[in-house]
RODO-2510 file (C-alpha; in nm, 4 decimals, decimal comma):
residues 376
     n   res          X          Y          Z
     1     m    11,6176     2,9129     6,4491
     2     q    11,2820     2,7941     6,5790
     3     c    11,0863     2,5211     6,3641
     4     p    10,7412     2,6994     6,2899
     5     d    10,3923     2,4977     6,2988
     6     a    10,2353     2,5017     5,9481
     7     n     9,8917     2,4104     6,1254
     8     v     9,7735     2,2243     5,8208
     9     f     9,5872     1,9784     6,0107
    10     g     9,3054     2,1907     6,1240
    11     a     9,0821     2,4617     6,0036
    12     k     9,3499     2,5145     5,7303
    13     l     9,2554     2,1552     5,5888
    14     i     8,9278     2,3012     5,4711
    15     s     8,9673     2,6952     5,4383
    16     g     9,3261     2,6910     5,3404
    17     i     9,2813     2,4687     5,0499
    18     c     9,2325     2,6162     4,7237
    19     w     8,9348     2,3985     4,6074
    20     s     8,8870     2,5806     4,2792
    21     c     9,2325     2,4488     4,1763
    22     m     9,0392     2,1249     4,0804
    23     f     8,8861     2,2943     3,7877
    24     p     8,8135     2,2235     3,5048
    25     v     8,6649     1,8855     3,5324
    26     y     8,6213     1,6676     3,2215
    27     l     8,3710     1,3743     3,2324
    28     a     8,3196     1,1485     2,9371
    29     g     8,5364     1,3935     2,7522
    30     i     8,2800     1,6740     2,8132
    31     r     8,4245     1,9851     3,0101
    32     m     8,1843     2,0064     3,3348
    33     f     8,3342     2,3011     3,5122
    34     d     8,5640     2,5841     3,4068
    35     g     8,8965     2,6658     3,5877
    36     r     9,1382     2,9261     3,5531
    37     a     9,3245     2,7505     3,3204
    38     g     9,2478     2,4460     3,0816
    39     r     9,3547     2,0672     3,0932
    40     p     9,7323     2,0335     3,0388
    41     s     9,8876     1,9271     2,6890
    42     g     9,8414     1,5804     2,5970
    43     a     9,5708     1,5075     2,8187
    44     n     9,3007     1,2410     2,7430
    45     d     9,0190     1,3415     2,5220
    46     d     8,8355     0,9950     2,4816
    47     a     8,5005     0,9670     2,6265
    48     l     8,5017     0,5946     2,7079
    49     c     8,7732     0,3754     2,8402
    50     f     8,8942     0,0406     2,9344
    51     c     9,1666    -0,1111     3,1738
    52     p     9,2490    -0,4809     3,1230
    53     g     9,3238    -0,5330     3,4870
    54     d     9,6066    -0,7452     3,6128
    55     w     9,4955    -1,1278     3,6751
    56     d     9,8314    -1,1893     3,8735
    57     t     9,7256    -0,9411     4,1235
    58     g     9,3466    -1,0046     4,1136
    59     q     9,2803    -0,6727     3,9570
    60     m     8,9461    -0,6960     3,7309
    61     p     8,9193    -0,5307     3,4117
    62     t     8,7133    -0,2096     3,4006
    63     i     8,4951    -0,0540     3,1344
    64     g     8,3370     0,3091     3,1991
    65     f     8,4210     0,6603     3,1145
    66     s     8,7012     0,8959     3,1247
    67     v     8,7403     1,1457     3,4065
    68     g     9,0196     1,4322     3,4208
    69     m     9,0712     1,6785     3,6891
    70     y     9,3515     1,8225     3,9273
    71     v     9,3642     1,6124     4,2558
    72     p     9,5526     1,7221     4,5468
    73     s     9,7901     1,4443     4,5839
    74     r    10,1273     1,5776     4,7506
    75     i    10,2895     1,8084     4,9921
    76     v    10,6611     1,9656     4,9522
    77     e    10,7959     2,1873     5,2091
    78     s    11,0960     2,4108     5,1638
    79     v    11,2606     2,4889     5,4842
    80     r    11,5870     2,6600     5,6125
    81     k    11,6822     2,4377     5,8872
    82     p    11,7405     2,0823     5,8394
    83     w    11,5206     1,8266     6,0096
    84     c    11,2578     2,0967     6,0716
    85     f    10,9118     1,9857     5,9842
    86     p    10,6710     2,2505     5,9672
    87     v    10,3689     2,0136     5,8519
    88     l    10,4665     1,7803     6,1286
    89     f    10,3304     2,0335     6,3917
    90     g    10,6853     2,1995     6,3811
    91     a    10,8729     1,8909     6,4963
    92     d    11,2214     1,9558     6,5111
    93     m    11,4045     1,6167     6,5028
    94     a    11,7745     1,6871     6,5686
    95     d    11,9890     1,9164     6,7464
    96     a    12,0553     2,2327     6,5393
    97     n    12,4300     2,2911     6,6223
    98     l    12,5113     1,9369     6,5460
    99     m    12,3053     1,8643     6,2258
   100     d    12,3472     2,2253     6,0805
   101     g    12,6889     2,1758     6,1221
   102     a    12,7406     1,8373     5,9765
   103     l    12,5525     1,9200     5,6749
   104     n    12,6809     2,2959     5,6533
   105     l    12,3279     2,4115     5,5668
   106     g    12,1855     2,7720     5,5587
   107     g    11,8497     2,9216     5,4186
   108     y    11,7587     3,2274     5,2263
   109     g    12,0059     3,5203     5,2856
   110     y    12,2327     3,2676     5,4738
   111     e    12,6106     3,2993     5,4101
   112     s    12,7244     2,9461     5,3690
   113     k    13,0442     2,8305     5,5671
   114     k    13,1441     2,5998     5,2835
   115     q    13,0928     2,8723     4,9928
   116     g    13,2078     3,1669     5,1953
   117     t    12,9782     3,4004     4,9800
   118     p    12,6601     3,5991     5,0640
   119     d    12,4846     3,5027     4,7375
   120     y    12,4571     3,1376     4,8548
   121     g    12,1632     2,9935     5,0165
   122     q    12,0380     2,6608     5,0577
   123     y    11,6910     2,5014     5,1493
   124     t    11,6096     2,1328     5,2826
   125     w    11,2772     1,9745     5,1346
   126     h    11,0657     1,7067     5,2568
   127     f    10,7838     1,5254     5,0315
   128     y    10,4852     1,3959     5,1768
   129     a    10,1573     1,1703     5,0429
   130     f     9,8678     1,4074     5,0626
   131     p     9,5537     1,2169     4,9029
   132     l     9,3406     1,4632     5,0578
   133     m     9,0336     1,3565     4,8472
   134     q     9,0590     0,9867     5,0415
   135     i     9,1210     1,1577     5,3535
   136     l     8,8115     1,3675     5,3610
   137     e     8,6425     1,0748     5,1835
   138     l     8,5197     1,2940     4,8946
   139     l     8,5972     1,0737     4,6145
   140     d     8,5833     0,6913     4,5957
   141     l     8,7326     0,6468     4,2472
   142     p     8,9756     0,3390     4,2875
   143     q     9,1226     0,4079     3,9345
   144     c     9,1874     0,7814     4,0033
   145     n     9,3818     0,7080     4,3125
   146     v     9,7040     0,6192     4,1193
   147     d     9,9261     0,5759     4,3956
   148     n     9,6849     0,3866     4,6372
   149     y     9,7527     0,6281     4,9129
   150     s     9,4644     0,6777     5,1435
   151     t     9,6470     0,8405     5,4272
   152     f     9,9091     1,1121     5,4924
   153     d    10,2706     1,0062     5,4938
   154     v    10,6169     1,1103     5,4799
   155     m    10,7780     0,9885     5,1550
   156     f    11,0996     1,1365     5,1240
   157     m    11,3386     1,4168     5,2676
   158     s    11,6607     1,5769     5,1299
   159     e    11,8533     1,4825     5,4478
   160     a    11,8677     1,1256     5,2917
   161     f    12,0250     1,2405     4,9558
   162     p    12,3962     1,3247     5,0431
   163     t    12,4051     1,4503     4,6497
   164     w    12,1697     1,7382     4,7746
   165     y    12,4266     1,8918     5,0016
   166     d    12,7686     1,7878     4,8336
   167     e    12,8344     1,9714     4,4939
   168     e    13,1211     1,7408     4,3927
   169     l    12,9047     1,4125     4,4560
   170     n    12,6093     1,5665     4,2764
   171     f    12,8318     1,6273     3,9705
   172     l    12,9237     1,2575     3,9578
   173     i    12,5530     1,1364     3,9789
   174     h    12,4398     1,4342     3,7196
   175     p    12,7028     1,4944     3,4990
   176     e    12,4486     1,6023     3,2440
   177     a    12,4297     1,9359     3,4477
   178     l    12,7413     2,0481     3,2315
   179     i    12,5031     2,0562     2,9016
   180     f    12,2245     2,2883     3,0439
   181     g    12,5068     2,5293     3,2166
   182     n    12,5585     2,7091     2,9094
   183     p    12,4233     3,0674     2,8229
   184     i    12,1913     2,9414     2,5505
   185     a    12,0052     2,6939     2,7678
   186     q    11,9827     2,9197     3,0427
   187     a    11,8665     3,1960     2,8158
   188     a    11,5804     2,9348     2,6969
   189     k    11,4282     2,9827     3,0566
   190     l    11,2763     3,3062     2,9429
   191     g    11,0410     3,1408     2,6993
   192     d    10,9462     2,9071     2,9543
   193     c    10,8878     3,1758     3,2318
   194     a    10,6835     3,3665     2,9674
   195     a    10,4802     3,0552     2,8888
   196     a    10,3806     2,9857     3,2599
   197     s    10,3028     3,3223     3,3466
   198     v    10,0295     3,4256     3,0923
   199     p     9,6719     3,3749     3,1463
   200     g     9,5869     3,0160     3,0214
   201     g     9,9274     2,9186     2,9862
   202     e    10,1328     2,6242     3,0852
   203     p    10,5087     2,5474     3,1435
   204     l    10,7046     2,4124     2,8387
   205     d    10,7353     2,0322     2,9010
   206     s    11,0158     2,0349     2,6239
   207     m    11,2437     2,2568     2,8338
   208     f    11,2647     2,0162     3,1229
   209     w    11,5921     2,1494     3,2393
   210     s    11,4068     2,4718     3,3249
   211     s    11,1869     2,5751     3,6182
   212     g    11,0433     2,8609     3,4441
   213     c    11,0681     3,2021     3,6381
   214     w    11,1892     3,0283     3,9287
   215     g    11,5514     2,9156     3,7878
   216     s    11,7237     2,6326     3,6741
   217     m    11,6734     2,2778     3,7455
   218     y    12,0196     2,2078     3,7521
   219     p    12,2456     2,1272     3,9383
   220     l    12,0201     1,8985     4,1319
   221     s    12,1449     2,0129     4,4750
   222     g    12,0408     2,2696     4,7189
   223     k    12,2930     2,5292     4,5947
   224     i    12,0224     2,8392     4,5391
   225     g    12,1507     3,1546     4,3709
   226     t    12,0205     3,4907     4,4207
   227     g    11,6432     3,5382     4,4277
   228     s    11,3450     3,6194     4,6761
   229     a    11,2398     3,3725     4,9561
   230     p    10,9536     3,2711     4,7410
   231     q    11,1358     3,2151     4,4373
   232     s    11,3989     3,0119     4,6108
   233     a    11,1736     2,8054     4,8099
   234     s    10,9736     2,7256     4,4942
   235     l    11,2767     2,6453     4,2753
   236     t    11,3690     2,4024     4,5812
   237     a    11,0452     2,2334     4,5545
   238     s    11,0715     2,1943     4,1651
   239     r    11,4277     2,0454     4,1992
   240     a    11,2925     1,7943     4,4399
   241     m    11,0261     1,6890     4,2173
   242     f    11,2479     1,6650     3,9221
   243     l    11,4874     1,4586     4,1258
   244     l    11,2239     1,2363     4,2490
   245     a    11,0744     1,1844     3,8935
   246     r    11,4132     1,0942     3,7681
   247     l    11,4533     0,8159     4,0244
   248     g    11,1257     0,6731     3,9327
   249     f    10,9197     0,7933     4,2199
   250     l    10,6775     1,0160     4,0489
   251     r    10,4326     0,8772     3,7828
   252     r    10,2759     1,0553     3,4827
   253     t     9,9063     1,0927     3,5174
   254     v     9,8288     1,2825     3,2046
   255     g     9,7242     1,0934     2,8532
   256     s     9,5274     0,7930     2,7427
   257     d     9,8004     0,5806     2,8409
   258     s     9,7910     0,6611     3,2030
   259     m     9,4358     0,6118     3,2722
   260     c     9,4713     0,2571     3,4259
   261     g     9,7361     0,3458     3,7061
   262     g     9,9763     0,5892     3,5593
   263     a    10,2996     0,5648     3,3636
   264     k    10,6460     0,6048     3,3911
   265     m    10,7771     0,9519     3,4050
   266     p    11,1611     0,9592     3,4112
   267     v    11,1601     1,3292     3,3148
   268     l    10,9165     1,5576     3,5124
   269     k    10,6112     1,6582     3,3178
   270     k    10,5933     2,0178     3,4671
   271     s    10,2341     2,0775     3,3160
   272     q    10,0507     1,8040     3,4907
   273     y    10,1076     1,9917     3,8087
   274     r     9,9699     2,3074     3,9821
   275     v    10,0991     2,4437     4,3101
   276     q     9,9241     2,6293     4,5875
   277     q    10,0856     2,7800     4,8923
   278     i     9,9285     2,6699     5,2143
   279     f    10,2103     2,8321     5,4528
   280     p    10,3207     3,0672     5,5850
   281     v    10,0221     3,2603     5,3849
   282     p     9,7659     3,0463     5,2165
   283     e     9,6999     3,0897     4,8579
   284     s     9,3387     3,0569     4,9061
   285     n     9,0576     3,3374     4,8693
   286     d     8,8744     3,1755     5,1702
   287     a     9,1688     3,1452     5,4113
   288     d     9,2995     3,3718     5,6628
   289     p     9,5598     3,5965     5,5535
   290     g     9,8173     3,4389     5,7660
   291     d     9,8929     3,3322     6,1339
   292     n     9,9529     3,6735     6,2544
   293     p     9,6324     3,8053     6,4361
   294     p     9,4261     4,0646     6,3024
   295     p     9,4448     4,4283     6,4321
   296     p     9,2462     4,4904     6,7393
   297     d     8,9398     4,7497     6,7074
   298     i     9,0518     5,0679     6,8362
   299     n     8,8198     5,3711     6,9379
   300     l     8,9703     5,6525     6,7849
   301     a     8,7707     5,8958     7,0225
   302     d     8,9712     5,7419     7,3063
   303     a     9,2853     5,6858     7,1532
   304     g     9,4495     5,9626     7,2943
   305     d     9,7822     6,1276     7,1632
   306     p     9,9192     5,9341     6,8560
   307     p    10,2308     5,7312     6,9243
   308     t    10,5466     5,8804     6,8021
   309     a    10,6720     5,5253     6,6981
   310     i    10,5470     5,1639     6,6867
   311     e    10,7447     4,9993     6,9634
   312     p    10,8350     4,6340     6,9222
   313     t    10,6546     4,3700     7,1517
   314     l    10,6681     4,0190     7,2004
   315     d    10,3165     3,9591     7,2419
   316     p    10,1645     3,8627     6,9139
   317     t     9,8271     3,9769     7,0277
   318     e     9,9235     4,3340     7,0716
   319     t    10,0315     4,3856     6,7000
   320     i     9,8601     4,6724     6,5465
   321     v     9,9864     4,6211     6,2036
   322     p     9,7592     4,4464     5,9420
   323     d     9,8595     4,1644     5,7252
   324     f     9,8743     4,2695     5,3476
   325     t     9,6482     4,0903     5,1434
   326     m     9,6329     4,0313     4,7753
   327     n     9,4777     3,7626     4,5389
   328     n     9,6746     3,6114     4,2361
   329     v     9,6952     3,8618     3,9773
   330     l     9,5950     3,6276     3,6961
   331     g     9,2982     3,4875     3,9295
   332     g     9,2364     3,1807     4,0918
   333     c     9,4223     3,0734     4,4146
   334     c     9,6949     2,8410     4,2846
   335     h     9,9649     2,9054     4,0162
   336     g    10,1388     2,7034     3,7409
   337     f    10,4922     2,5533     3,7610
   338     g    10,7283     2,8146     3,7023
   339     e    10,4951     3,0938     3,7341
   340     n    10,6483     3,4259     3,8040
   341     t    10,6237     3,4755     4,1709
   342     m    10,5529     3,8566     4,1127
   343     l    10,2304     3,7308     4,0067
   344     w    10,1301     3,5406     4,3071
   345     g    10,3821     3,5001     4,5734
   346     e    10,6122     3,7768     4,6691
   347     w    10,3675     3,9094     4,9509
   348     r    10,3087     3,5417     5,0919
   349     t    10,5855     3,5891     5,3350
   350     r    10,6640     3,6824     5,6848
   351     p    11,0135     3,7891     5,8548
   352     a    11,1483     3,5333     6,0757
   353     m    10,8829     3,2560     6,1240
   354     g    10,7340     3,2880     5,7550
   355     e    11,0227     3,2237     5,5716
   356     d    10,9705     2,8345     5,5490
   357     f    10,7198     2,7395     5,2676
   358     v    10,4773     2,4498     5,2410
   359     y    10,3016     2,3870     4,9053
   360     v    10,0180     2,1451     4,8102
   361     l    10,0735     1,9974     4,4686
   362     w     9,7579     1,9428     4,2526
   363     r     9,8005     1,6805     3,9912
   364     w     9,6248     1,6369     3,6752
   365     t     9,4938     1,2775     3,6730
   366     d     9,3356     1,1125     3,3694
   367     c     9,1573     0,8205     3,4935
   368     c     8,8682     0,5461     3,4176
   369     a     8,5646     0,5512     3,6214
   370     g     8,4339     0,2060     3,5955
   371     i     8,0908     0,1148     3,4946
   372     l     8,1644    -0,2449     3,4816
   373     g     8,4445    -0,3599     3,7120
   374     p     8,6409    -0,1975     3,9932
   375     g     8,4603     0,1439     4,0735
   376     g     8,1384     0,0514     3,9148
***
């Protein structure tokens, strides 16, 4: 199994990004630009703001007006092969025979040696810092850069979490999984799925154990049940975020109390994120439909006799089957956390080399743009 190159750092960095996902934008409590959905529940609605600063670290107080918008902040990729990094130009950092056997992994549709059942699949995930506004120097608001990242960086990878691959060890670390494994808790996912899949809707943060239409957050491991490739990969990404929030690595950036650098978020606030697929088929109205080349121009007058069958070819430039393209059913070019994949993603996959997925995470950020103090 080869490791594909997602080609993130190229033309796709501009044309493959769903820039409309940034909207709506609120300045001083006033909605300036409309978007597909509104701001998440609990977002700040004050016009003015004040941050006291921190004298121990030399951070000066800030007085200014509030800003609220979705900001591209992270990338998470769900891959079938361990140590495969599509975002890092398709880098394969381990011998497949050694590492796949040691971690006992599979991908979508893979029959696990450990489980011995064909309805079991497992994805590996990698989590990156992706402060796109700072990388492109499009936004210079220090208080809005919650994590103080200014460059792309690898943050976490599931290969470093033994619990992701060991069911017994995972249960010892997360015993509360028993509470949410009953039929009542699982049935509640229907409400979360519906809330995330209607126009203007958002996932239910109160149902923290649910990932909407994608599945259940528990167990916090790579064990993925039956489902399509986009659904399984999305569930993997959501579990990765849930795990990192529980460990204290993600911050809440929604609300008046988070305007001066974010707040602690031991339980993932799903509604503060919007998700955009960037590989294998970018979820962007301005992007090329995929990595497959367009069909060649054919002069029907000189085409000759029609072929009886389409013969396979190893040369991708000879393909004559065009890519299927379709925009999001609910509009826009990004989707909510747990939104039904039938609305945005079931057609955004490719056989073989297009079954590893890369997502850009847009995080709603309430922050204080300084008139006096930093950023002023």
